[in-house]
N, C-alpha and C positions, 0 to 999 in steps of 0.2 A: 481408459486409454481410448484415444480417438480411433474411429473405424477408418480403414483405408478408403480412399475415394474409388469410385467405380473404375476409373482409368488404372489405378494401381492394382486392383483386383484382377484386371484383364491383361496385365503386362506379362511379357515373356519371362522365362526363368531368370534367376539372378545373374547367371553368367552373361546373358545378353542385355541385362538392364543397364540403364545409364548410371554413372557413378552418383552416390548420394550428394546432395547439396552441401557445400562447405558450411560449417557452423558460423553463426553470427558472431561478429567481433564483440569483445567485452565493451560495455559502455565506458565512455571516457568521463573523467571527473570534472565536467564543465557545467556551468549553469545554463539551463534551457528553460525558457519561459513557456508556460501553457498559453494557448491561444486566448483563453478567457481566464484571468486570474481567479483562483478560488482559495484565498488565503485564510479562511475562517473554518473552525471546527466546533463541534459541541464536545465539551468535557463532561462525560457522563458520570464518572466515578474516579476517585484517586485513592490508591491503596499503597501501604508500605510494603506489602508482600505480593510478589508476582502471582502466586497461586490464588490469592484472593481476587486479584484483578481477572485472572483467567476464569475463575468460578462465576464471575458476574456476566460473562459473555453470553451464555444461553438466555438469560433473562432479557437482555437487550435485543438479541436476535428474535425472540418471541414477540417483542414489541414492534418488530418490523424494520430494524436498522441493521447495518453491517458494521459492528464495532471492531476496533483494532486496539491493541495495547501499545503504548509508547512509554519507554523508560525515560525518566528525567531526573536530573539532580536539582533539588530544592535547597537553596542556600540556608544553612543552619538546621536543615531537617534531614539531609541525606538523600538517598535514592528512593524514588517513588515510581509507581506504575500507574499510568493514566489510561483509563478506558475512554476512547474517543470515537467519534463518528462524524461522517459528513465532510464535504468540501464545499464551502459556500463563498459566493462572490462578495458578500457584504455582511456587516453585522446584522442589518435588518433581515436579510434572507435567513441567516442562522437563527435569529429570534423567532421568525415565522415557523421554521422547521421545529424548533424546540416546543412551541405552543401546539403545533399540529400533532406532534408525537406525545404530548402530555408529559414531557420531562421537565417539570417545574424546577427541579434542583440542578439541571444541566447549566453549565456556564459556557458562554460563547468566548472562545479564545482565538487569538491571531496566531496562525501556524503556517506561514507561507513556504517553509522549506521541508522537503522530504527527500528520501533516497529512492531514485527510480531503479527498479530491478530490470524492467524491460517494457517495451511498447508492443502491443498486439492489436490485430484488427478487431478483436472482440474479447469479452470476459471469458467466453468458452475457450477461445484460442490460448488464453493465458492460464487456464486451469492447471496444467502440468507444472508450470513455473511457480504458481501459487502454492501448490502442494509440496513442491521441492523446498521452497522457502519456509513453509510452515513446519516441515519435518526437521528443520534446523533451528526451530524455536523462534522464528521470525513471525510477526503478525502482519502479513501483507494486506493491502486493500487496493481498490481500483479508483482511478481518477480519469476524467476525460482528458485527452491529449489532442494536439492539432490534427487536422485532417480526419476527424472521426475515429482516431485510434483510442485505445484504452491503455492507460499506464498502470502497471503493477508497481506499487510503491510501499515503502515501510517508513514509519516515523512521521511525525508532524511537529515541526519545531518553529519557534519564533526566530531563531538565528541560524545562519548558515553554519556557524561553528558547531552548533549542537548536531545538525544534520551530518556534518563531516565526521563527528565522533562516532555516530552510528555507522557511517560508511566504512570507517576503519574497522569497527567491530565486525561488520558483515563480511568484509574482505577476509578476515581471519577464519571465517566459517565457510569460505568458498563461494560467497554470494557477491558478484560484481555489481556495482551500482554507480550511478552518477547523481549528483545533487541537482534537484530541479526546484523551481518555484511552482507551487501548486496553483 
């Protein structure tokens, strides 16, 4: 939990304190573009079983990446769980990252759409929201947003329709999102 600021620690008793700030409104389901498009990811692994995908996460974290899991429907093959990492501006940038990480089997995929959970001034400021989403079985990750903000997002999809499907699922879990271009 974040520590109170020095000003909060020195404030008068609750009866004399200012009212708490109003909660932020829920995001609206509109498309918002990043200041720098980052439509590519590295597909690190693909599993038929969510538990197998989750079991692979520590291996990738030890290798220095921040992986996330994305559920996807593969025509003729059913539901799959993809372990993905990164947000890159071009195929070339993603290939360079793949080589630098030594992930020879990784595949560069175009994934311009995601579900934005919220925007924060830093990853540290987004930690509580990330923990809340993770507790609901969501695999959030961070992307840069305009004006130096950090976006907490889930999913990475080729089409807006796929991202909207995730958005509907997250809404049933009490996680409000809006669809964004990464």
